[in-house]
VEXLO-126389 format. One record per atom (N, C-alpha, C): atom name; x, y, z. Coordinates in pm, whole numbers, always signed. Last residue first. Layout:
BEGIN
("CA", (X, Y, Z)),
...
This chain:
BEGIN
("N", (+13516, -1718, +6118)),
("CA", (+13564, -1606, +6035)),
("C", (+13713, -1607, +6039)),
("N", (+13457, -1910, +6299)),
("CA", (+13488, -1956, +6164)),
("C", (+13535, -1844, +6073)),
("N", (+13386, -1775, +6526)),
("CA", (+13517, -1840, +6525)),
("C", (+13556, -1888, +6385)),
("N", (+13128, -1696, +6458)),
("CA", (+13231, -1595, +6472)),
("C", (+13371, -1655, +6469)),
("N", (+13004, -1946, +6458)),
("CA", (+13007, -1868, +6335)),
("C", (+13118, -1764, +6343)),
("N", (+13035, -2015, +6727)),
("CA", (+13098, -2097, +6625)),
("C", (+13108, -2023, +6493)),
("N", (+12877, -1817, +6844)),
("CA", (+13019, -1823, +6876)),
("C", (+13093, -1904, +6770)),
("N", (+12627, -1888, +6747)),
("CA", (+12685, -1759, +6706)),
("C", (+12836, -1757, +6732)),
("N", (+12598, -2132, +6885)),
("CA", (+12598, -2130, +6737)),
("C", (+12661, -2000, +6687)),
("N", (+12598, -2042, +7147)),
("CA", (+12705, -2131, +7103)),
("C", (+12714, -2130, +6951)),
("N", (+12359, -1890, +7146)),
("CA", (+12488, -1826, +7174)),
("C", (+12605, -1910, +7127)),
("N", (+12177, -2093, +7098)),
("CA", (+12188, -1983, +7004)),
("C", (+12321, -1910, +7022)),
("N", (+12208, -2244, +7329)),
("CA", (+12244, -2304, +7200)),
("C", (+12260, -2196, +7093)),
("N", (+12107, -2055, +7514)),
("CA", (+12244, -2103, +7525)),
("C", (+12291, -2161, +7392)),
("N", (+11846, -2034, +7424)),
("CA", (+11931, -1915, +7419)),
("C", (+12078, -1955, +7430)),
("N", (+11763, -2302, +7474)),
("CA", (+11757, -2244, +7340)),
("C", (+11851, -2124, +7328)),
("N", (+11793, -2329, +7750)),
("CA", (+11873, -2413, +7661)),
("C", (+11877, -2356, +7519)),
("N", (+11601, -2140, +7832)),
("CA", (+11741, -2123, +7870)),
("C", (+11832, -2205, +7779)),
("N", (+11371, -2255, +7730)),
("CA", (+11413, -2124, +7681)),
("C", (+11560, -2101, +7713)),
("N", (+11361, -2493, +7879)),
("CA", (+11366, -2498, +7734)),
("C", (+11418, -2366, +7677)),
("N", (+11336, -2408, +8149)),
("CA", (+11460, -2472, +8102)),
("C", (+11473, -2475, +7951)),
("N", (+11210, -2082, +8210)),
("CA", (+11183, -2220, +8172)),
("C", (+11311, -2282, +8116)),
("N", (+11290, -1888, +8486)),
("CA", (+11314, -1909, +8344)),
("C", (+11288, -2057, +8315)),
("N", (+11245, -1654, +8721)),
("CA", (+11190, -1783, +8680)),
("C", (+11206, -1795, +8529)),
("N", (+11360, -1403, +8738)),
("CA", (+11407, -1509, +8829)),
("C", (+11360, -1648, +8788)),
("N", (+11483, -1191, +8503)),
("CA", (+11369, -1274, +8538)),
("C", (+11419, -1390, +8623)),
("N", (+11738, -1099, +8456)),
("CA", (+11650, -1020, +8542)),
("C", (+11528, -1098, +8586)),
("N", (+11834, -1296, +8283)),
("CA", (+11904, -1273, +8409)),
("C", (+11815, -1195, +8506)),
("N", (+11664, -1271, +8067)),
("CA", (+11663, -1396, +8143)),
("C", (+11731, -1379, +8278)),
("N", (+11740, -1017, +7984)),
("CA", (+11603, -1039, +8031)),
("C", (+11595, -1167, +8113)),
("N", (+12005, -1078, +7906)),
("CA", (+11980, -980, +8013)),
("C", (+11839, -997, +8069)),
("N", (+11967, -1254, +7694)),
("CA", (+12035, -1301, +7815)),
("C", (+12009, -1208, +7933)),
("N", (+11846, -1078, +7517)),
("CA", (+11773, -1194, +7565)),
("C", (+11836, -1250, +7692)),
("N", (+12054, -894, +7468)),
("CA", (+11933, -851, +7539)),
("C", (+11848, -968, +7591)),
("N", (+12245, -1079, +7335)),
("CA", (+12272, -1019, +7465)),
("C", (+12147, -966, +7536)),
("N", (+12181, -1149, +7079)),
("CA", (+12152, -1247, +7185)),
("C", (+12163, -1182, +7323)),
("N", (+12280, -952, +6914)),
("CA", (+12136, -950, +6943)),
("C", (+12095, -1053, +7048)),
("N", (+12544, -1013, +6871)),
("CA", (+12514, -908, +6967)),
("C", (+12366, -910, +7006)),
("N", (+12516, -1208, +6675)),
("CA", (+12585, -1241, +6800)),
("C", (+12553, -1139, +6908)),
("N", (+12394, -1061, +6473)),
("CA", (+12320, -1170, +6538)),
("C", (+12384, -1209, +6670)),
("N", (+12607, -893, +6409)),
("CA", (+12484, -836, +6462)),
("C", (+12398, -941, +6530)),
("N", (+12795, -1076, +6308)),
("CA", (+12826, -997, +6427)),
("C", (+12699, -941, +6491)),
("N", (+12652, -1173, +6083)),
("CA", (+12697, -1265, +6189)),
("C", (+12727, -1190, +6317)),
("N", (+12616, -937, +5934)),
("CA", (+12499, -1012, +5985)),
("C", (+12539, -1106, +6098)),
("N", (+12886, -879, +5879)),
("CA", (+12803, -784, +5954)),
("C", (+12682, -854, +6014)),
("N", (+12957, -1098, +5721)),
("CA", (+13022, -1079, +5850)),
("C", (+12941, -984, +5938)),
("N", (+12793, -1047, +5499)),
("CA", (+12777, -1170, +5575)),
("C", (+12838, -1156, +5714)),
("N", (+12898, -801, +5412)),
("CA", (+12757, -810, +5456)),
("C", (+12734, -934, +5540)),
("N", (+13155, -879, +5339)),
("CA", (+13138, -782, +5448)),
("C", (+12996, -787, +5501)),
("N", (+13093, -1055, +5130)),
("CA", (+13169, -1103, +5246)),
("C", (+13151, -1010, +5366)),
("N", (+12961, -884, +4950)),
("CA", (+12891, -1000, +5007)),
("C", (+12962, -1052, +5132)),
("N", (+13168, -707, +4887)),
("CA", (+13047, -657, +4953)),
("C", (+12968, -770, +5017)),
("N", (+13347, -879, +4754)),
("CA", (+13385, -817, +4880)),
("C", (+13263, -766, +4957)),
("N", (+13216, -1188, +4622)),
("CA", (+13235, -1044, +4610)),
("C", (+13265, -985, +4748)),
("N", (+13385, -1499, +4704)),
("CA", (+13270, -1414, +4678)),
("C", (+13310, -1267, +4667)),
("N", (+13585, -1666, +4778)),
("CA", (+13586, -1622, +4639)),
("C", (+13468, -1531, +4605)),
("N", (+13688, -1547, +5103)),
("CA", (+13632, -1647, +5012)),
("C", (+13637, -1591, +4871)),
("N", (+13760, -1469, +5403)),
("CA", (+13832, -1466, +5277)),
("C", (+13780, -1580, +5191)),
("N", (+13532, -1281, +5614)),
("CA", (+13592, -1405, +5562)),
("C", (+13663, -1384, +5429)),
("N", (+13648, -988, +5794)),
("CA", (+13547, -1059, +5716)),
("C", (+13613, -1182, +5653)),
("N", (+13723, -722, +5977)),
("CA", (+13740, -868, +5982)),
("C", (+13622, -932, +5909)),
("N", (+13659, -453, +5903)),
("CA", (+13796, -494, +5936)),
("C", (+13818, -644, +5924)),
("N", (+13387, -449, +5850)),
("CA", (+13479, -391, +5753)),
("C", (+13622, -438, +5776)),
("N", (+13291, -564, +6083)),
("CA", (+13272, -635, +5956)),
("C", (+13363, -579, +5847)),
("N", (+13354, -364, +6267)),
("CA", (+13419, -494, +6279)),
("C", (+13407, -574, +6150)),
("N", (+13179, -165, +6175)),
("CA", (+13324, -142, +6173)),
("C", (+13400, -274, +6181)),
("N", (+12932, -294, +6222)),
("CA", (+12970, -253, +6086)),
("C", (+13121, -232, +6075)),
("N", (+12939, -327, +6498)),
("CA", (+12929, -446, +6413)),
("C", (+12972, -412, +6270)),
("N", (+12945, -61, +6588)),
("CA", (+13061, -148, +6610)),
("C", (+13058, -273, +6523)),
("N", (+12682, +19, +6481)),
("CA", (+12806, +81, +6436)),
("C", (+12928, -7, +6465)),
("N", (+12489, -129, +6619)),
("CA", (+12503, -146, +6475)),
("C", (+12639, -93, +6428)),
("N", (+12474, -59, +6882)),
("CA", (+12535, -188, +6850)),
("C", (+12558, -206, +6702)),
("N", (+12365, +165, +7006)),
("CA", (+12481, +183, +6918)),
("C", (+12546, +50, +6882)),
("N", (+12022, +254, +7005)),
("CA", (+12131, +176, +7060)),
("C", (+12246, +179, +6960)),
("N", (+11785, +386, +6931)),
("CA", (+11906, +463, +6961)),
("C", (+12012, +381, +7034)),
("N", (+11573, +253, +6832)),
("CA", (+11583, +259, +6977)),
("C", (+11710, +329, +7024)),
("N", (+11635, +262, +6562)),
("CA", (+11519, +337, +6610)),
("C", (+11524, +354, +6762)),
("N", (+11845, +85, +6541)),
("CA", (+11870, +228, +6516)),
("C", (+11755, +314, +6565)),
("N", (+11715, -155, +6606)),
("CA", (+11828, -110, +6686)),
("C", (+11857, +39, +6664)),
("N", (+11521, -170, +6404)),
("CA", (+11480, -159, +6544)),
("C", (+11594, -108, +6631)),
("N", (+11687, -191, +6176)),
("CA", (+11592, -80, +6190)),
("C", (+11551, -61, +6336)),
("N", (+11821, -430, +6231)),
("CA", (+11897, -305, +6218)),
("C", (+11804, -185, +6238)),
("N", (+11604, -607, +6226)),
("CA", (+11682, -591, +6350)),
("C", (+11760, -460, +6346)),
("N", (+11531, -580, +5958)),
("CA", (+11436, -541, +6063)),
("C", (+11508, -520, +6195)),
("N", (+11760, -687, +5841)),
("CA", (+11725, -546, +5817)),
("C", (+11625, -496, +5920)),
("N", (+11738, -951, +5924)),
("CA", (+11849, -870, +5974)),
("C", (+11820, -721, +5953)),
("N", (+11512, -1020, +5771)),
("CA", (+11508, -1024, +5917)),
("C", (+11619, -942, +5980)),
("N", (+11621, -993, +5517)),
("CA", (+11508, -908, +5555)),
("C", (+11496, -905, +5707)),
("N", (+11813, -1193, +5526)),
("CA", (+11857, -1053, +5521)),
("C", (+11744, -957, +5550)),
("N", (+11643, -1417, +5535)),
("CA", (+11733, -1390, +5647)),
("C", (+11778, -1244, +5645)),
("N", (+11530, -1401, +5283)),
("CA", (+11444, -1386, +5401)),
("C", (+11527, -1353, +5524)),
("N", (+11765, -1452, +5140)),
("CA", (+11693, -1326, +5120)),
("C", (+11600, -1299, +5238)),
("N", (+11828, -1709, +5223)),
("CA", (+11920, -1599, +5257)),
("C", (+11853, -1464, +5239)),
("N", (+11613, -1843, +5108)),
("CA", (+11630, -1845, +5253)),
("C", (+11723, -1733, +5297)),
("N", (+11670, -1796, +4837)),
("CA", (+11545, -1745, +4896)),
("C", (+11556, -1740, +5048)),
("N", (+11909, -1935, +4811)),
("CA", (+11907, -1791, +4786)),
("C", (+11782, -1728, +4846)),
("N", (+11819, -2195, +4866)),
("CA", (+11919, -2133, +4951)),
("C", (+11918, -1982, +4934)),
("N", (+11644, -2234, +4651)),
("CA", (+11592, -2239, +4788)),
("C", (+11690, -2171, +4884)),
("N", (+11826, -2223, +4441)),
("CA", (+11721, -2122, +4450)),
("C", (+11661, -2118, +4591)),
("N", (+11973, -2452, +4494)),
("CA", (+12039, -2322, +4501)),
("C", (+11937, -2210, +4513)),
("N", (+11806, -2662, +4440)),
("CA", (+11827, -2627, +4581)),
("C", (+11902, -2496, +4597)),
("N", (+11565, -2692, +4209)),
("CA", (+11701, -2642, +4222)),
("C", (+11722, -2593, +4364)),
("N", (+11308, -2775, +4267)),
("CA", (+11394, -2860, +4184)),
("C", (+11540, -2821, +4199)),
("N", (+11059, -2770, +4499)),
("CA", (+11190, -2714, +4468)),
("C", (+11273, -2813, +4389)),
("N", (+10829, -2934, +4543)),
("CA", (+10823, -2815, +4457)),
("C", (+10960, -2770, +4410)),
("N", (+10903, -3142, +4714)),
("CA", (+10837, -3173, +4588)),
("C", (+10847, -3055, +4491)),
("N", (+11015, -3008, +4930)),
("CA", (+11093, -3112, +4861)),
("C", (+11035, -3142, +4724)),
("N", (+10801, -2850, +5012)),
("CA", (+10922, -2787, +4959)),
("C", (+11006, -2887, +4879)),
("N", (+10631, -3055, +5102)),
("CA", (+10589, -2970, +4991)),
("C", (+10710, -2898, +4928)),
("N", (+10780, -3149, +5315)),
("CA", (+10752, -3239, +5203)),
("C", (+10712, -3158, +5081)),
("N", (+10775, -2917, +5476)),
("CA", (+10902, -2970, +5428)),
("C", (+10883, -3064, +5309)),
("N", (+10498, -2897, +5526)),
("CA", (+10567, -2789, +5454)),
("C", (+10701, -2836, +5399)),
("N", (+10458, -3132, +5669)),
("CA", (+10391, -3115, +5540)),
("C", (+10458, -3005, +5458)),
("N", (+10608, -3071, +5897)),
("CA", (+10649, -3183, +5812)),
("C", (+10584, -3173, +5674)),
("N", (+10456, -2854, +5995)),
("CA", (+10597, -2837, +5958)),
("C", (+10646, -2947, +5865)),
("N", (+10212, -2985, +6046)),
("CA", (+10218, -2875, +5949)),
("C", (+10360, -2851, +5902)),
("N", (+10293, -3165, +6245)),
("CA", (+10239, -3216, +6118)),
("C", (+10244, -3108, +6010)),
("N", (+10370, -2981, +6442)),
("CA", (+10468, -3076, +6388)),
("C", (+10420, -3130, +6253)),
("N", (+10128, -2848, +6490)),
("CA", (+10244, -2773, +6444)),
("C", (+10348, -2865, +6381)),
("N", (+9967, -3057, +6583)),
("CA", (+9930, -2988, +6460)),
("C", (+10048, -2909, +6403)),
("N", (+10107, -3118, +6822)),
("CA", (+10094, -3219, +6716)),
("C", (+10061, -3152, +6583)),
("N", (+10065, -2879, +6958)),
("CA", (+10201, -2922, +6926)),
("C", (+10199, -3023, +6813)),
("N", (+9787, -2885, +6986)),
("CA", (+9850, -2775, +6913)),
("C", (+9992, -2813, +6871)),
("N", (+9764, -3112, +7146)),
("CA", (+9706, -3114, +7011)),
("C", (+9767, -3003, +6927)),
("N", (+9890, -3018, +7378)),
("CA", (+9944, -3134, +7309)),
("C", (+9892, -3144, +7165)),
("N", (+9725, -2798, +7461)),
("CA", (+9861, -2777, +7411)),
("C", (+9920, -2896, +7336)),
("N", (+9384, -2836, +7331)),
("CA", (+9486, -2843, +7437)),
("C", (+9627, -2830, +7377)),
("N", (+9202, -2591, +7135)),
("CA", (+9263, -2722, +7152)),
("C", (+9365, -2720, +7266)),
("N", (+9115, -2337, +7084)),
("CA", (+9046, -2412, +7190)),
("C", (+9110, -2547, +7219)),
("N", (+9269, -2254, +6868)),
("CA", (+9290, -2190, +6999)),
("C", (+9225, -2269, +7112)),
("N", (+9155, -2403, +6661)),
("CA", (+9292, -2433, +6704)),
("C", (+9318, -2374, +6842)),
("N", (+8907, -2274, +6642)),
("CA", (+8912, -2417, +6677)),
("C", (+9050, -2454, +6729)),
("N", (+8987, -2021, +6560)),
("CA", (+8921, -2036, +6690)),
("C", (+8923, -2182, +6735)),
("N", (+9089, -2085, +6307)),
("CA", (+9178, -2032, +6409)),
("C", (+9117, -2041, +6549)),
("N", (+8854, -2176, +6181)),
("CA", (+8966, -2268, +6200)),
("C", (+9060, -2216, +6308)),
("N", (+8701, -1939, +6186)),
("CA", (+8651, -2059, +6253)),
("C", (+8764, -2158, +6279)),
("N", (+8859, -1770, +6031)),
("CA", (+8834, -1736, +6171)),
("C", (+8787, -1859, +6248)),
("N", (+8838, -1901, +5787)),
("CA", (+8970, -1887, +5849)),
("C", (+8955, -1856, +5997)),
("N", (+8562, -1871, +5744)),
("CA", (+8619, -2005, +5759)),
("C", (+8758, -1999, +5823)),
("N", (+8536, -1591, +5728)),
("CA", (+8467, -1665, +5833)),
("C", (+8529, -1802, +5855)),
("N", (+8687, -1537, +5502)),
("CA", (+8729, -1482, +5630)),
("C", (+8662, -1556, +5745)),
("N", (+8531, -1668, +5309)),
("CA", (+8667, -1715, +5334)),
("C", (+8717, -1662, +5469)),
("N", (+8300, -1517, +5311)),
("CA", (+8292, -1656, +5355)),
("C", (+8431, -1710, +5387)),
("N", (+8398, -1280, +5202)),
("CA", (+8347, -1279, +5339)),
("C", (+8340, -1421, +5395)),
("N", (+8455, -1355, +4943)),
("CA", (+8563, -1311, +5029)),
("C", (+8521, -1316, +5175)),
């Protein structure tokens, strides 16, 4: 076990010493390898979708926990809105309301990022484009309800 920790530490230190272009290349290669591995391993794509949604709901649960811990009231309006306006599909009512709640909460969670970018005078173009695209994606999701 001790040898394994040393080897992981050595690899992480090696990656940290690499220039940014090498780190980017390693990230792209790792991502592509992970996608190929998923393609080979996953036989039923429905299971992959359910797993991705489960991870997504864990992330949303973390956001809910952080928002309630910081005493912000964005969770309550999102919940009320999800109860009133949710998609009309053949799924269970609880699933439809939960999906709408997650969509509304994600749309609201972009606002603090925009506020930080507004207060920061120097913003990298990539980050600004990412947050803008995230906002547009959330807007499209909300319009599809």
